[in-house]
N, C-alpha and C positions, 0 to 999 in steps of 0.2 A: 520482487522489489522493483519500483520504478526508479531509475538511474537518471544522473544527469551530468553534463561536462561540468567542470570548476567554473564558476562565475563569479564577480564581485558583489552581486547582489546580496543584501542581509537576508531578505526573505524570498519566497516563492509561491506562487500560486499552484497547489497540488493537492492531492487525495482526491476521494470521490466528492463529486461536484455536480450541481445542476448543469454548470457550463462545462465541466472537464475536471479531470484530476491528472499527477505524477511527480523523480528527486531531481527534475529539471527544470529551471525557472522558464516557464512560457514567456512569450511575448505578451505585451500589454493586452488585457482584456478586450476581446472584441466587442464593438458596439452591436446591441441587439438590432438586426436588420428588420426593416418595416418595408415590404412591396407595395408600391402604390399602386391604387386602382381608380376606378372613376369617382368613387367617394372617398378616397384617401387609402388607409391601410386596407390591404386585401385579406380577407378571412381564409385561413386553411382548413381543409377537411378535418374532421376528428380521426386522431391517429388509431390504428388497429395495432395491438400489441401480439407480437408472435415470437417464438423461438427463432433464433438466428439460424440461417442455413449458410452453407458453405460459399455460396455466390454472394453473400451481402458483404463478403469481407472487404471489397473495394470501397463499399460505401461506408462501410464503419470506419476505415482508414481515412477516407475523405472527412468525415466529421472529427475525428480525433485529430487529424492535423489542422482542422479549421479552428479548433479549441486549443491550440498551442501544444500538443503533446510531442515528446519526443520520439526519435524513430524506433528507440528500444525500450523495453518493458513497458509498453502501453499497448493498446488496442492498434498502433500501426505496427507493431513486431508481430510477425507471423508465428514466433514461437509463443509468445505470450498470449495471443489469439487461440491457436491450438490448445494451449494448457487450460483455458477457461472453457471452451466448448467440449473438452475430454472430461474436464474434472469439475466443473462447475455449471452455471447456468447462464446463458447470455440471451437476452432479450433484445428485440428491436420494436422500434415505433415506426410505422409505414403509413404515410399519408399521401395523398396526390400522386402515387406512383414512384416514391422517393422514400428513403430512409429520413425520419426526422430525428432520430435518437436512439440511444442504445444505453442497457445497464446490465451489469454482470454482478453476480454474486457467487459467493464459495461457502458451503458448509465447514465449519471448523467446529468438531465436536458438536455441540447442541447450540452453537452460534450460527447465525446468517450474518456473513461479513459482505457488506456491499462494497465490491472491489472498484467499480466504474459508474459513473452515470454523466452521460454527455448528450448535449443537445446540440444539433445543428444551428449556427448562429442566427440563422434566418428565420427559426421557429422558436427562439427562447422567449419565454414571458408568456406563451401560450396553453401552459398546461401540460406539454410533453413530458417534463420529468415527474410530474405527479401521476401521471398515467402509467409511467414505467414502473415507479415505485408501488402503485396500487397492486401490479401484479407481481413484482419482485418480493414484495413483504407479505403477500398473501399466505395465510396459515403459518406465519412465524411470529414468534414471542421475543427470543432474546435476539437482538439486534445489535449491531455495531458497524461503524465506518470511520474513517480518518477524512474529516471533511477539509476542504480548502478554506482558505480565508475569505473567499467572495462572500459578501453580506447576504446574498441571495440563497445560499446553501443552508446555512444554519437553521432558519426559519422553516425551510422546506422539511429537513430533518425532523425537526420538532415536533412538525405536524403528525409525524409517524412515532411519537413516543421517544426520540432519541434526545438526550441532554448531553451538553458538553461537559467533560469531565477533566480532562487535562492536556495539555499541549503535546504534541509528537515533535521532538526537535530534530532537525536535520544537521548533524555535527560533520565537520571535518577537521583533520588535525593529525599530527605525526606519531604513531605509536611509539616511536624510540624515545620521545620526551616524557613517557610515562613511566612510573618506578617499575623496575624489574625485579623487585623482591616480592615475591608471591609464592605462597603455599601451594596454590593450585597450579596444575599443569594441563596443558592441552595437547592432543595430538590429532592429526588427520585422520579422517575414517571414511569408508565407503558411504555413500549415500544412505543405503538400506540400513547400515549399521547405526548412523546418526539417527535416522527416523526411528529404528527400534528403540533407542536410548531416550529420545524424547517420550515415546510411547509409555515407557516405563515410569518416566518422572511425571508427565503431566496427563497421561491417558487419552491423548491424541494421536490419530493416525495420521501423520502428514508426510507419507511416503512419496505421494506424487508430487507434493509442493517441493520436497528435497530434490527430487528429478529436476525440477525446474531450477531452483536456485544454485545447485552445482553444476549446471550446464553452462555456465558463464566462464569466461576466461578465467583459469588458475582455481576453478570452483572445485570445492571439497566439502565433504561432511566433516563434523567436528564433535570431539567429544572432551570434556573437561573433567578433570578427577582431583580429588584431595584426598591424600593417603590412598586408601583403595576404594573410595567410594566415587561413583559418578555423580557429579553435581551440576553439569549442563550439558546441553546437546545443541547443534545449531549447524550452520552453513557459513562458509567464507568463500571469498573469490579473491582476485589479485589486490583490488583496493578497496573491497567492501566487506562488511559483516552483515548479511540482510537478515539474518535471525538467529537469535539464541535464547534458549529457555532453560531456565535456572530452577533446580528443585527447590521446594518449599523447605526454608531452614537454612538453606545455603548461602554464602556470602555472594551476592550479585556482583560486588566490584571485584572480588578475587576471580570469579568467573569471566567477566568481561575482560580484565586485563590479560587473562591466559590466553583468551581467544585472539584478541588483538596482537598477542606476541607472534601468532601464526601468520600474520597478513606480510605479503612479500613487499607491497609498494611502500614508498616513503610516506603517502599521505593515504589515509582511509576515510571512508565515510560510512556512517550508520545513522541510525535513527532512534533516539532514546526518549522514553517518555519524561516529561518534566520532573516527577517525582522521582527517578531512578536515583538510587544512592550514589551512582558513579558519576552524575553530572557535574558536581563541584570538583571532582578530581580532575575529569577531563578539561574542563575550562580553565583549572589551574595551570594545567599542562599545555595551555596554549589552543585548544581546539576551539574553533568559532562556530556559532550557531548560523548556518547558511539561510536556514527557513523553517518554517513550522506548519503543521496541520492541527485540527483540533479532533482529538479522541471524543466520539459520540455515542452513546450506548443507551438501551432502555432501561437499564439498572446498573447500579455500580459493581465494580469487582468482576466483571465479564472478562475484561483482559487485565493481565497483571502488569504492574508498572516496573517489576524487577526483571522484565525481558528485553531484549533488542528484537524490535519489530520491524516487518516489512509493511508499509502502508497499503499495498495492493493485496497482499496476501496474508498480513499478520503473523 
């Protein structure tokens, strides 16, 4: 999950985007740079798309930083970079001897999740993002992403069959203000045990992602039970709930309240789909919406709105 320090802004530019993505409000959107030549704007060479290599990390970090990404849970983070290269696909666009952009995807069950799409500000508006998506989405059908609010991002993804479905809301609040009367109970679990519980609940093998989520400070797997039945599995950290999957037919509000009761920090951050049944409960308890992304997919129902989601990894 891409994280950010607390801020007073109401909204944030984040999620996969033709400019950039992440839970930290980046600085104002950089202007598209045009390099002047004898006849005005200089034309750039057509980019070559290839798999990223270890030696590309410095250039990828440069582009991510130029697009306003935070130092953690983004391509500027060596741990995030290693996770994507080990368990996903990381593509780069190379032109004129430099990297012009990069795109990252991750398979989640039958879905192809676009985690990141960033273009060097000096190359924006020149088709680099489109070339990256041509390769990233090749031979895929079920595609999803969490798009930024940048007005150039949504039409780009729409060209690849993705339509906006609902907002993904970035919430912050105090768990202590939520009702403690709850029939569900949560317990910390080893990452592999939480991943196993999710596999039984939802059929997805997320073991590698659990390893990433729980490596954060205070990180742990989480299993939520009601009576003797497991109803949810996820991951928590000191001040975040990056991921929580709820069983079909279970109460997502009870599952979330149980998970939040395990967070140690006074203020917690999480991402809730707009239609999530717990949204009103959280807002009435004083939680604030700090930002939003647009969930986009090639068909409805590919991602469930009863879960807590990580915009980079779902």
